[in-house]
C-alpha positions in Angstrom: 336.4 35.1 15.6 336.0 34.5 11.9 332.7 35.3 10.2 331.7 35.4 6.6 334.1 35.1 3.5 337.6 36.3 3.9 338.7 36.0 0.4 337.8 39.6 -0.8 340.2 41.8 1.4 340.1 44.7 -1.0 338.7 48.2 -1.2 338.7 50.4 -4.5 338.1 53.7 -2.9 341.5 55.1 -1.5 344.9 54.3 -0.4 347.8 56.3 1.0 351.5 56.3 1.4 354.1 58.6 2.9 353.8 61.1 -0.2 350.5 60.6 -1.8 346.7 59.9 -1.3 345.1 58.2 -4.2 341.3 58.3 -4.5 339.4 56.3 -7.0 342.5 56.4 -9.2 343.1 59.9 -9.1 345.9 61.7 -7.1 344.1 63.7 -4.5 346.8 66.5 -4.3 347.7 66.8 -8.1 344.2 66.0 -9.5 341.3 66.6 -7.1 342.1 69.3 -4.7 341.2 72.5 -6.4 340.3 70.6 -9.6 336.8 69.0 -8.8 333.7 70.4 -7.0 332.1 68.6 -3.9 329.1 67.2 -6.1 331.6 65.6 -8.6 333.9 64.3 -5.7 330.7 62.7 -4.0 329.8 61.0 -7.2 333.3 59.8 -7.8 333.7 58.6 -4.3 330.3 56.5 -4.4 330.5 55.3 -7.9 334.0 55.3 -8.9 333.3 57.5 -12.0 333.0 61.3 -12.4 329.5 62.2 -13.3 328.4 63.6 -16.8 327.2 67.3 -16.8 323.5 66.2 -16.6 324.4 63.7 -13.8 326.0 66.6 -11.8 323.1 68.9 -12.3 320.6 66.4 -11.2 322.6 65.6 -8.2 322.9 69.2 -7.4 319.1 69.9 -7.7 318.4 66.8 -5.4 320.8 68.0 -2.7 319.4 71.5 -2.8 315.8 70.2 -2.7 316.2 68.3 0.3 318.9 70.1 2.4 316.5 72.2 4.4 312.7 72.3 5.3 312.6 74.2 8.7 312.2 73.0 12.0 311.4 69.2 11.3 312.0 66.4 13.8 315.6 65.9 13.0 316.5 69.5 13.0 314.8 69.7 16.5 316.6 67.0 17.9 319.9 68.3 16.8 319.3 71.8 18.1 318.1 70.5 21.4 321.0 68.3 21.5 323.4 71.1 21.2 321.6 73.1 23.6 322.1 70.5 26.3 325.7 69.4 25.0 327.1 72.8 23.6 330.8 71.1 23.1 329.3 68.2 21.1 328.5 69.4 17.6 329.3 65.8 16.3 326.7 64.2 18.8 324.2 67.0 17.8 324.7 66.3 14.1 324.6 62.7 14.7 321.2 63.3 16.7 319.6 64.9 13.5 321.0 62.5 11.1 319.8 59.3 13.3 316.2 60.8 12.9 316.2 60.5 9.2 314.2 57.4 9.0 311.4 55.8 6.9 308.7 58.3 7.8 310.3 61.8 7.7 313.8 63.0 5.7 314.9 59.5 5.1 312.1 58.1 3.1 313.7 58.5 -0.2 315.2 55.1 0.2 311.9 53.6 0.8 310.6 55.1 -2.3 313.6 54.3 -4.4 313.1 50.6 -3.5 309.5 50.6 -4.3 310.1 51.9 -7.7 312.7 49.5 -8.4 310.4 46.7 -7.2 307.4 48.0 -9.5 309.7 48.2 -12.5 311.4 44.7 -11.8 307.8 43.3 -11.4 306.9 44.6 -14.9 309.9 43.2 -16.5 309.6 39.9 -14.8 305.9 39.7 -15.9 306.4 40.9 -19.3 303.7 43.7 -18.7 303.9 47.5 -19.0 304.8 49.8 -16.2 301.4 51.2 -16.1 299.8 47.9 -15.5 302.5 47.1 -12.9 301.9 50.5 -11.3 298.1 50.0 -11.1 298.6 46.4 -9.6 301.0 47.5 -7.0 298.6 50.2 -6.0 295.7 47.9 -5.6 298.0 45.6 -3.5 299.0 48.5 -1.1 295.4 49.5 -0.6 294.3 45.8 0.2 297.3 45.6 2.6 296.2 49.2 4.1 299.8 50.3 3.5 301.0 53.8 2.4 302.3 54.5 -1.1 306.0 55.5 -0.8 306.8 58.7 -2.9 303.4 60.0 -2.6 301.5 62.4 -0.4 302.8 65.2 1.9 301.2 66.3 5.2 302.1 70.1 4.3 302.2 70.1 0.7 298.9 68.5 0.4 298.0 69.9 -2.9 301.3 69.2 -4.4 304.9 69.3 -3.4 306.6 72.1 -5.4 310.0 70.5 -4.9 308.9 67.3 -6.6 307.4 69.2 -9.6 310.8 71.1 -10.0 313.0 68.1 -9.7 310.8 66.1 -12.3 311.0 69.1 -14.6 314.6 69.4 -14.3 315.0 65.7 -15.0 313.0 66.1 -18.2 314.9 69.0 -19.4 318.3 67.3 -18.8 317.0 64.1 -20.7 317.5 62.3 -17.5 313.9 61.0 -17.1 313.5 57.3 -17.7 311.6 54.1 -16.1 311.9 55.5 -12.5 310.5 59.0 -13.3 307.8 57.2 -15.7 306.7 54.7 -12.9 306.5 57.6 -10.4 304.4 59.6 -12.6 302.1 56.6 -13.4 301.8 55.9 -9.7 300.9 59.6 -9.1 298.2 59.5 -11.7 296.4 56.4 -10.6 296.8 56.5 -7.0 294.2 59.2 -6.1 291.4 57.1 -7.9 292.5 53.7 -6.3 293.5 54.9 -2.6 290.5 57.4 -2.9 292.1 60.4 -1.7 294.7 63.2 -3.2 298.3 61.9 -3.3 300.4 64.3 -5.0 304.1 63.0 -5.8 306.4 64.3 -2.9 310.1 65.1 -2.9 311.1 61.7 -1.4 309.7 60.2 -4.6 310.9 62.5 -6.9 314.6 62.4 -5.5 315.1 58.6 -6.0 313.1 58.5 -9.4 315.4 61.4 -10.9 318.8 60.4 -9.3 318.3 56.8 -10.4 317.3 57.5 -13.6 320.5 59.7 -13.8 322.5 56.4 -13.0 322.9 56.9 -9.2 323.1 53.3 -7.6 319.9 52.2 -5.6 322.1 50.8 -2.8 323.5 54.3 -2.1 320.1 56.1 -2.5 320.1 56.9 1.3 323.3 58.9 1.1 321.7 61.5 -1.0 319.3 63.2 1.7 321.8 62.4 4.4 324.6 64.5 2.7 322.0 67.2 1.9 320.7 67.3 5.4 324.2 67.5 6.8 324.5 70.9 5.3 321.2 71.9 6.6 322.0 70.7 10.2 325.5 72.6 9.9 323.4 75.8 9.5 321.1 74.9 12.3 323.9 74.1 14.8 325.8 77.3 13.9 322.6 79.3 14.5 321.8 77.1 17.7 325.4 78.0 19.0 324.8 81.9 18.4 321.1 82.1 19.2 319.8 79.1 21.0 316.3 78.0 20.7 316.9 74.4 21.9 315.5 74.8 25.4 312.6 77.0 24.2 311.5 73.9 22.0 312.0 71.7 24.9 309.7 73.9 27.2 307.1 74.1 24.5 307.2 70.3 24.3 306.8 70.0 28.0 303.7 72.4 28.1 302.2 70.7 25.0 302.4 67.0 26.4 300.2 66.1 29.3 300.9 63.3 31.8 298.4 60.6 31.9 300.3 57.9 33.8 299.7 56.8 37.2 299.6 59.3 40.3 302.3 59.1 42.8 301.1 58.5 46.5 301.8 62.2 46.9 299.1 63.2 44.1 296.9 60.1 44.5 
C-alpha cells in the first residue's frame, strides 16, 4: 500500500558500507569515536552540525537538570516493571520513558511550543513580547487552563533548577526571545492567575535550549535522553537492591476498593 509522497527517499543522518560508517558527513571511526563527547554527538546527530561551546554547555546543563528527580512516576513504573520482569531492562526502560507525558517529566515540549506560540503571535501582530505574554495569560485564565512552564507541586516557592538554567543562559550569552518570554510570563502570571506561579524546570529547559539554537521539533528529545540516564541508574539499583515490590505493596495499601462487592461480600 502506497501512502503519502514517494519522491523524498533520502536520509541525511548516516550510511555505511563494508569498510566504513559515515555519520552526518563524518567518518565514525576516524573522526568521531574517541574524538567527540556524547553531548556534541547528540547535537550533531539531531541538527547535522557540531555545537558551539555555548550550545554544548547549555545542553549539558539542561541534561543534568532533568536527568534525576527521585522516585517520580516514570521511575516507579520502570522499577516495578524490572521487579516483575528482571530479564527485561529494555521493557523497564520503556515503561519509564512512556510515562514522560505532558504532565510530568515530558512537559518541556508543551512549554516549548507554548513559548514559540507567544513569540509568533507577537511577531504576527506587530506587538512586543510583554503584551503578547499578558494577552496569552488572560486567554489561559478565561479558558481555565494551566500556564505551561510555570508552577511546581514540590518547588512551590521557586524551582531552583530553573533559576540556575536561566542564570547559565545569561552567562553564556544564550538568552534570547524564549528566555525573555518565559520571564515575562513568570512576572505577570501570579497577578493574572491570582496565585504563585514560579518558573519551573520544564519551562527553563525549552526556553534556554531553543535560544541556544536547538530545533523546536526535537525539544522532547532533551528530557528523554536525560531521563534515560537517570532510569539506567534506578534500574541498576533495582537489580541490586529491589524496591519495586515495596512500592507495589505500598500502593496496594494506599488505594481502597470502592467498586461493587462480589456476591461473597455483598
